[in-house]
C-alpha positions as CSV (number, residue, x, y, z in Angstrom):
1,M,132.4,96.5,77.4
2,A,131.4,93.0,76.2
3,S,132.6,91.7,72.8
4,P,130.2,92.7,70.0
5,R,127.6,90.1,69.0
6,K,128.1,88.3,65.7
7,P,125.3,89.7,63.6
8,K,122.9,87.4,61.8
9,T,122.9,87.6,58.1
10,A,119.5,87.8,56.4
11,D,118.6,85.7,53.4
12,V,120.1,87.4,50.4
13,E,116.7,87.2,48.6
14,S,114.6,88.7,51.4
15,A,113.2,92.1,50.4
16,A,115.8,92.6,47.7
17,I,113.8,95.4,46.1
18,P,114.3,99.2,45.6
19,A,112.7,101.6,48.0
20,E,110.6,103.1,45.2
21,E,108.5,99.9,45.1
22,L,107.1,100.8,48.5
23,D,106.1,104.3,47.5
24,H,102.5,105.2,47.7
25,V,100.3,108.3,48.1
26,F,99.3,109.0,51.7
27,P,95.8,110.1,52.6
28,R,95.2,113.6,53.9
29,L,94.6,113.4,57.7
30,N,93.0,116.0,60.0
31,L,96.2,116.2,62.1
32,P,98.8,119.0,62.7
33,L,101.5,116.7,61.2
34,Q,101.0,115.0,57.9
35,P,102.7,111.9,56.4
36,P,105.3,111.8,55.0
37,Y,106.9,113.5,58.0
38,P,110.7,113.0,58.2
39,P,111.6,111.5,61.6
40,A,114.4,112.9,63.7
41,E,117.7,111.0,63.2
42,A,120.7,110.2,65.3
43,K,124.4,110.9,64.6
44,S,126.9,108.1,65.2
45,V,129.4,108.6,68.0
46,K,132.0,106.3,69.6
47,D,131.1,106.7,73.3
48,L,128.1,107.2,75.5
49,P,127.7,110.8,76.5
50,R,127.6,111.0,80.3
51,E,127.0,114.6,81.1
52,A,123.8,115.7,82.7
53,G,120.8,116.3,80.5
54,W,121.0,113.1,78.4
55,F,118.2,110.5,78.2
56,Y,119.0,106.9,77.1
57,E,117.0,104.3,75.2
58,P,117.8,100.9,73.7
59,K,118.5,101.0,69.9
60,W,116.1,98.5,68.5
61,D,116.9,96.4,65.4
62,G,113.8,96.9,63.3
63,F,112.0,99.3,61.0
64,R,111.7,102.9,62.2
65,C,108.0,103.9,62.0
66,L,105.8,106.9,62.5
67,A,102.2,106.0,63.3
68,F,99.4,108.4,62.5
69,R,95.8,107.9,63.7
70,Q,92.7,109.9,62.9
71,G,89.6,108.2,64.0
72,D,89.2,104.9,62.2
73,E,92.2,105.5,59.9
74,V,95.8,104.5,60.7
75,V,98.9,105.3,58.6
76,L,102.3,103.7,59.2
77,Q,105.2,105.5,57.6
78,S,108.8,104.3,57.3
79,K,111.9,106.4,57.9
80,A,112.2,107.0,54.1
81,G,108.5,108.2,53.9
82,Q,107.0,105.0,52.6
83,P,103.7,103.5,53.8
84,L,104.1,100.3,55.8
85,G,100.5,99.6,56.9
86,R,99.8,96.8,54.4
87,Y,102.9,94.9,55.6
88,F,102.0,95.0,59.3
89,P,98.2,94.6,59.5
90,E,98.5,93.4,63.2
91,I,100.1,96.8,64.2
92,V,97.4,98.7,62.4
93,A,94.7,96.6,64.2
94,A,96.4,97.1,67.5
95,L,96.6,100.9,67.1
96,L,92.9,101.0,66.1
97,A,92.1,99.2,69.3
98,L,93.6,101.9,71.5
99,P,91.2,104.2,73.2
100,A,92.9,107.3,71.9
101,R,91.6,108.3,68.5
102,K,94.0,111.0,67.4
103,F,97.8,110.8,67.8
104,V,101.2,110.6,66.1
105,L,103.7,108.2,67.5
106,D,107.4,107.6,66.8
107,G,108.8,104.1,67.3
108,E,110.3,100.9,65.9
109,I,108.6,97.8,64.5
110,V,110.4,94.6,65.6
111,I,109.7,90.9,65.6
112,R,110.7,89.0,68.7
113,Q,112.3,85.5,68.3
114,G,113.3,83.7,71.5
115,A,115.3,86.1,73.7
116,G,116.2,88.4,70.8
117,L,114.9,90.0,67.6
118,D,114.6,88.6,64.1
119,F,115.2,91.2,61.4
120,D,115.0,88.6,58.6
121,A,111.4,88.0,59.6
122,L,110.7,91.7,59.1
123,L,112.2,91.6,55.7
124,Q,110.0,88.7,54.7
125,R,107.0,91.0,55.3
126,I,108.0,93.2,52.4
127,H,106.2,91.0,49.8
128,P,103.6,91.7,47.2
129,A,101.3,88.8,48.2
130,A,98.7,89.9,50.8
131,S,97.9,86.3,51.7
132,R,101.6,85.7,52.7
133,I,101.7,88.9,54.7
134,Q,98.5,87.9,56.5
135,R,99.9,84.5,57.3
136,L,103.2,85.8,58.6
137,S,101.4,88.4,60.7
138,Q,99.7,85.6,62.5
139,E,102.6,83.2,62.7
140,M,105.2,85.8,63.8
141,P,103.4,89.0,64.8
142,A,105.4,92.2,65.1
143,T,105.5,94.6,68.0
144,Y,105.6,98.4,67.9
145,M,108.0,99.8,70.4
146,I,107.0,103.4,71.0
147,F,109.5,106.1,72.2
148,D,108.0,109.5,71.3
149,L,104.6,111.2,71.1
150,L,104.4,113.9,68.4
151,V,100.7,114.7,68.4
152,D,98.4,114.4,71.4
153,G,94.7,114.5,70.7
154,R,93.4,114.7,74.2
155,L,93.3,118.4,74.6
156,F,92.5,119.5,71.1
157,E,89.9,117.1,69.7
158,N,89.6,118.8,66.4
159,K,93.1,118.2,65.0
160,G,95.2,117.3,68.1
161,R,98.1,119.2,69.6
162,S,101.6,119.0,68.0
163,L,104.3,118.4,70.6
164,A,107.2,118.6,68.1
165,A,108.3,122.0,69.4
166,R,108.3,120.9,73.0
167,P,111.4,119.5,74.7
168,L,111.9,115.8,75.0
169,S,111.3,116.0,78.8
170,A,107.8,117.2,78.2
171,R,107.1,114.8,75.3
172,R,108.3,111.8,77.3
173,M,106.0,112.8,80.2
174,A,103.1,113.0,77.7
175,L,104.1,109.7,76.2
176,Q,104.1,107.9,79.6
177,E,100.6,109.4,80.3
178,F,99.5,108.1,76.8
179,A,100.9,104.7,77.5
180,A,99.3,104.5,81.0
181,S,95.9,105.4,79.5
182,N,96.1,103.3,76.3
183,I,98.4,100.3,76.6
184,K,97.0,97.4,78.6
185,G,99.1,96.5,81.6
186,E,101.4,99.6,81.3
187,P,102.5,100.4,84.9
188,D,101.9,103.8,86.5
189,R,104.2,106.5,85.1
190,R,105.6,107.2,88.6
191,R,108.8,105.1,88.2
192,S,112.4,105.4,89.2
193,K,115.2,106.8,87.1
194,K,116.4,103.3,86.5
195,A,114.7,101.2,83.9
196,T,114.5,97.4,83.5
197,L,117.1,95.8,81.4
198,H,115.0,93.1,79.9
199,P,111.5,94.4,79.0
200,T,109.2,91.7,77.8
201,L,105.7,91.6,76.5
202,R,103.1,91.0,79.2
203,S,101.0,88.8,77.0
204,G,101.2,87.2,73.6
205,G,98.5,89.5,72.3
206,E,100.1,92.8,73.0
207,R,101.4,94.5,69.9
208,I,102.1,98.0,71.3
209,M,104.7,98.6,74.0
210,L,106.5,101.5,75.6
211,S,110.2,101.3,75.0
212,P,112.3,101.5,78.2
213,A,114.3,104.7,78.8
214,S,116.4,106.1,81.6
215,S,118.4,109.2,82.5
216,D,120.8,107.0,84.6
217,F,124.2,106.6,82.9
218,A,124.9,103.3,84.7
219,T,121.8,101.8,83.2
220,A,122.8,102.9,79.7
221,E,126.2,101.3,80.3
222,K,124.5,98.1,81.3
223,W,122.4,98.2,78.2
224,M,125.6,98.5,76.1
225,R,127.2,95.6,77.9
226,E,124.3,93.2,78.0
227,G,121.6,94.5,75.6
228,A,123.2,92.6,72.6
229,T,121.7,89.4,74.0
230,R,118.3,90.9,73.5
231,G,119.0,91.8,69.9
232,W,119.6,95.5,70.6
233,D,122.0,97.4,68.3
234,G,123.3,99.6,71.0
235,V,122.0,102.7,72.8
236,V,120.4,105.9,71.6
237,A,121.0,109.1,73.7
238,K,118.8,112.1,73.4
239,R,119.0,115.6,74.9
240,L,116.1,116.2,77.3
241,N,115.9,119.9,76.4
242,C,115.8,119.4,72.6
243,K,112.7,119.7,70.5
244,Y,111.8,117.1,67.9
245,M,114.3,117.8,65.1
246,S,112.4,116.4,62.1
247,G,114.8,115.2,59.4
248,E,117.9,116.3,61.3
249,R,120.7,114.7,63.3
250,T,120.7,117.2,66.1
251,G,120.2,116.5,69.8
252,M,120.3,112.7,69.3
253,V,123.3,110.3,69.0
254,K,123.6,106.5,68.6
255,I,126.3,104.2,69.9
256,K,126.4,100.8,68.2
257,H,127.9,97.5,69.1
258,I,129.3,96.9,65.6
259,R,130.1,99.2,62.7
260,T,127.6,99.1,59.9
261,A,126.7,101.3,57.0
262,D,123.7,101.5,54.6
263,C,125.2,101.5,51.1
264,V,124.0,101.7,47.6
265,V,125.0,98.9,45.2
266,G,126.4,100.8,42.2
267,G,127.9,97.8,40.4
268,F,129.3,94.3,40.6
269,R,132.1,92.0,39.4
270,W,131.7,88.5,38.2
271,A,133.5,85.8,40.1
272,R,136.6,84.2,38.5
273,G,137.2,80.5,38.5
274,A,139.1,77.6,36.9
275,K,136.1,77.1,34.6
276,S,134.5,79.4,32.2
277,S,130.7,79.8,32.1
278,S,130.6,77.3,29.3
279,G,132.3,74.7,31.4
280,E,135.7,74.6,29.8
281,A,138.2,72.5,31.7
282,A,141.0,74.3,33.6
283,D,144.6,73.6,32.8
284,S,146.1,70.6,34.6
285,K,147.7,70.8,38.0
286,A,151.0,70.9,36.3
287,N,150.0,74.2,34.8
288,S,148.0,75.4,37.7
289,K,150.2,78.5,38.2
290,T,149.5,79.6,34.6
291,A,145.9,78.7,34.9
292,D,145.5,80.9,37.9
293,S,146.6,83.9,36.0
294,R,144.1,83.1,33.2
295,K,141.0,82.4,35.2
296,R,137.9,83.4,33.3
297,P,134.7,85.0,34.6
298,T,132.1,82.5,35.9
299,D,128.3,82.9,35.8
300,E,128.3,83.8,39.5
301,V,128.5,87.2,41.1
302,G,131.9,87.7,42.7
303,S,131.4,91.0,44.6
304,L,129.1,93.9,45.1
305,L,130.5,97.4,44.6
306,L,129.3,99.8,47.2
307,G,128.7,103.5,47.1
308,L,127.7,106.5,49.3
309,Y,126.5,109.9,48.2
310,N,129.0,112.8,48.8
311,K,128.1,116.4,49.7
312,N,127.7,117.2,45.9
313,G,125.0,114.5,45.5
314,E,127.3,112.2,43.6
315,L,127.6,108.5,44.3
316,D,131.2,107.6,45.2
317,H,132.5,104.1,45.2
318,I,133.7,103.3,48.7
319,G,134.4,99.6,48.8
320,F,133.1,96.1,48.0
321,S,131.5,93.0,49.6
322,A,132.3,89.5,48.6
323,S,131.1,87.6,51.7
324,F,128.7,85.3,50.0
325,T,128.3,81.5,49.7
326,R,128.0,79.9,46.3
327,E,124.3,79.6,46.7
328,E,124.0,83.3,47.6
329,R,126.1,84.2,44.5
330,R,123.6,82.3,42.3
331,K,120.7,84.2,43.9
332,L,122.4,87.5,43.5
333,K,122.7,87.0,39.8
334,S,118.9,86.9,39.4
335,I,118.5,89.9,41.7
336,L,121.1,92.1,40.0
337,K,119.9,91.4,36.4
338,L,116.9,93.7,37.1
339,F,119.2,96.6,37.6
340,M,121.9,96.1,34.9
341,G,122.5,98.8,32.4
342,G,122.4,101.7,34.8
343,A,124.7,104.6,35.2
344,G,126.5,103.1,38.2
345,F,128.7,105.6,40.1
346,S,128.3,109.3,39.3
347,G,131.2,110.3,41.5
348,K,134.4,108.3,42.2
349,A,134.2,105.0,40.3
350,P,136.2,101.8,40.7
351,G,139.7,102.3,39.6
352,G,141.6,100.8,36.6
353,P,144.7,98.6,36.5
354,S,147.6,99.3,38.9
355,R,151.0,97.9,39.5
356,W,149.4,95.5,41.9
357,T,147.0,94.1,39.3
358,R,148.1,90.7,37.9
359,D,145.4,90.8,35.2
360,A,143.6,93.8,33.7
361,R,140.5,91.7,33.6
362,D,140.4,91.7,37.4
363,T,139.4,95.4,37.3
364,E,136.4,94.9,35.0
365,W,133.2,95.8,36.6
366,F,129.6,96.3,35.5
367,P,127.4,99.3,36.5
368,L,123.9,99.0,38.0
369,K,121.0,101.3,38.4
370,P,121.6,102.8,41.9
371,K,118.4,101.4,43.4
372,L,119.3,98.7,45.9
373,V,120.3,99.6,49.4
374,G,121.9,97.1,51.8
375,E,123.4,97.2,55.3
376,F,127.1,96.1,55.5
377,Q,129.4,95.5,58.4
378,Y,132.9,97.0,58.2
379,D,136.0,97.2,60.4
380,H,137.8,100.4,59.2
381,F,137.0,103.4,57.0
382,S,139.6,105.9,55.9
383,G,140.7,107.8,52.8
384,G,137.2,107.8,51.5
385,R,136.8,104.0,51.4
386,F,136.5,100.8,53.4
387,R,140.0,99.5,53.9
388,H,138.9,95.8,53.7
389,G,136.0,93.9,52.3
390,T,132.6,94.3,54.1
391,K,130.1,91.7,55.2
392,F,126.6,91.8,53.8
393,L,123.9,91.8,56.6
394,R,120.6,92.5,54.9
395,W,118.8,94.6,52.3
396,R,117.1,97.8,53.5
397,P,114.1,98.4,51.2
398,E,112.7,101.0,53.7
399,K,115.7,103.3,53.0
400,K,116.0,105.3,49.8
401,P,119.4,105.5,48.0
402,E,119.8,109.2,48.5
403,Q,119.7,108.7,52.3
404,C,122.9,106.7,52.1
405,T,125.4,109.5,52.6
406,M,129.0,109.9,53.8
407,E,127.7,111.5,57.0
408,Q,126.7,108.1,58.4
409,I,130.2,106.6,57.9
410,R,132.2,109.4,59.6
411,P,131.0,109.3,63.3
412,G,132.0,112.0,65.7
413,K,134.2,111.2,68.6
414,R,132.0,112.9,71.2
415,A,128.4,113.9,71.3
416,A,127.9,117.6,70.5
């Protein structure tokens, strides 16, 4: 397998907001499934399952999204059950332009940049200014990659027919028929088991696209080796005989190029330097050894303290992230001040002084309201914590803190 791609770090200020700011009341639709409807989720595993009965898809680096349409109304829903329509007006318009007037789709919103995908551009859409969103939707329009059909309105015009209880094999066939009838330029559904490695938009105006899929293991292996150049996170494998498991991690697994976890920021530590926040001079070089042991807190954020919820619903401290430039540390200060004074970790909290601590002040930390969720890259997890510091990748405003559980960090060795 090829070496993992080096992930691009998003701007630390992009969408640094709690998930609750995206919450909104959904309209009641005349459909058998209503928003918010929890999407099926995947369990992390180390290896691609190769037994018969698996179906493979690229893992897109974007926002998971369920799309509901009833007549002239379209609702976009995030994985955490938040409305996304105001942030992606071009996707709403594209769905309204489809001939089908009743459906529920499952897919991923992405923004293409060159040969790959740009997640930072997605984060920039989560903004309160409608004028900015409209401008960005024209400058860098998003694409909705669809991979499942949950409600088909062709046979039951009143409310549509729910396909959630049907196996994936039947849902995929219905989805391909939907795509052939609704998506401009979509090829005939009679295709080989192998899928193209590098799907591309057929014209700049197309905003809805059928995600490639294959039951061929060799194709899935190729996606794992070469898909990173297209911005794919890895591969998702689904059981063909499994119904749509809403809100569960059953019948679907994901194999990622790099190890990442969505964590709650439960606290932080100030950086320490040779100068205090008031600008006092450090000791001379002759006394540098003494000065090092007496470094004072600066006015910059030194590290974020990360947490995951345990099986009892308590937020456990599981590590830290200090991979920030000086400019990013300055920005973090203004971001975190909105969440200061919270309860911090309700389970295991950062420890106190130990025999390895040179200065008790090094253990001082400050709790935050557990609202911010970020994605962090890590190399090893054991004993209930990251063994080394993690790398900040981006904020995840479309994920609620309670969704960040230990389950995501303890992948199974094989697909069940």
